[in-house]
C-alpha positions as CSV (number, residue, x, y, z in Angstrom):
1,M,0.0,0.0,0.0
2,F,1.2,3.5,-0.9
3,V,0.6,6.8,0.7
4,R,-1.0,8.1,-2.5
5,G,-3.9,5.7,-1.9
6,H,-4.8,7.4,1.4
7,M,-4.3,11.0,0.3
8,S,-7.0,13.6,-0.6
9,A,-6.2,15.3,-3.9
10,P,-6.1,18.2,-4.2
11,P,-5.4,18.7,-0.5
12,V,-7.6,20.9,1.6
13,T,-5.5,23.3,3.6
14,V,-5.8,26.2,6.0
15,T,-3.6,29.2,6.8
16,P,-2.3,29.9,10.3
17,D,-4.6,32.9,10.7
18,V,-7.8,30.9,10.3
19,P,-10.0,30.9,13.4
20,F,-9.9,27.5,15.0
21,Q,-13.7,27.3,14.9
22,D,-13.6,27.6,11.1
23,A,-11.0,24.9,10.8
24,L,-13.0,22.6,13.1
25,K,-16.2,23.2,11.0
26,L,-14.2,22.5,7.8
27,M,-13.0,19.2,9.2
28,R,-16.4,18.2,10.3
29,D,-18.1,19.2,7.1
30,N,-15.6,17.2,5.0
31,K,-15.0,14.3,7.5
32,F,-11.3,15.1,7.8
33,R,-9.4,14.6,11.1
34,R,-6.3,16.6,10.0
35,L,-5.6,19.7,7.9
36,P,-2.2,20.8,6.6
37,V,-1.4,24.4,7.5
38,V,0.3,26.4,4.7
39,D,1.7,29.9,4.5
40,R,0.6,32.5,1.8
41,F,3.1,30.9,-0.6
42,G,1.7,27.4,-0.2
43,K,4.6,26.2,2.0
44,L,3.8,23.7,4.7
45,V,4.2,25.3,8.1
46,G,2.3,22.8,10.3
47,I,-0.6,20.5,10.7
48,V,-3.7,20.7,12.9
49,S,-5.7,17.8,14.0
50,E,-9.3,17.6,15.3
51,R,-7.9,16.6,18.7
52,D,-5.7,19.8,18.7
53,L,-8.8,21.9,18.1
54,L,-11.0,20.0,20.7
55,Y,-8.3,20.5,23.3
56,A,-8.6,24.3,22.7
57,S,-12.3,24.2,23.2
58,P,-13.7,25.3,26.5
59,S,-14.8,22.9,29.2
60,P,-18.6,22.5,29.6
61,A,-18.0,23.3,33.3
62,S,-16.9,26.9,32.4
63,T,-18.5,29.7,34.3
64,L,-18.1,32.1,31.3
65,S,-21.2,33.5,29.6
66,V,-21.9,32.4,26.0
67,W,-20.8,35.9,24.8
68,E,-17.6,35.8,26.8
69,M,-16.8,32.3,25.5
70,N,-17.5,33.2,21.9
71,Y,-15.3,36.3,22.2
72,L,-12.4,34.4,23.6
73,L,-12.8,31.6,21.1
74,S,-12.8,34.0,18.2
75,K,-9.3,35.1,19.2
76,I,-7.8,31.5,18.9
77,T,-6.3,30.8,15.5
78,V,-4.9,27.6,14.0
79,E,-1.4,28.9,14.5
80,K,-1.8,28.7,18.3
81,V,-2.8,25.1,18.3
82,M,-1.1,23.5,15.3
83,T,1.9,21.2,15.4
84,K,4.8,23.0,13.8
85,N,7.5,20.2,13.3
86,V,5.8,18.1,10.6
87,I,7.4,15.0,9.1
88,T,6.6,14.7,5.4
89,T,6.9,11.9,2.9
90,T,6.2,11.3,-0.8
91,P,3.1,9.8,-2.4
92,D,5.1,6.8,-3.6
93,A,6.3,5.9,-0.1
94,T,4.8,2.7,1.4
95,I,2.6,3.0,4.4
């Protein structure tokens, strides 16, 4: 089995400045668990997983109001929760 058989083409990516809620919605809408993060030149700068985004979500036991929580969540971007040291491979590599 090769990597290319498990890749999405063309890849769906996000930029570091995307709000984490938008990235989470994109993942859920497309049934992805990870998204590559690229800079404005298309260079890979990280990867964000659904788990990374869920860890950034508030606890249901929070005492913040809905408005306070939404305000704080709007300030969190993919850049703050992504993994920066990404190991890459080629489509022809074996799994």
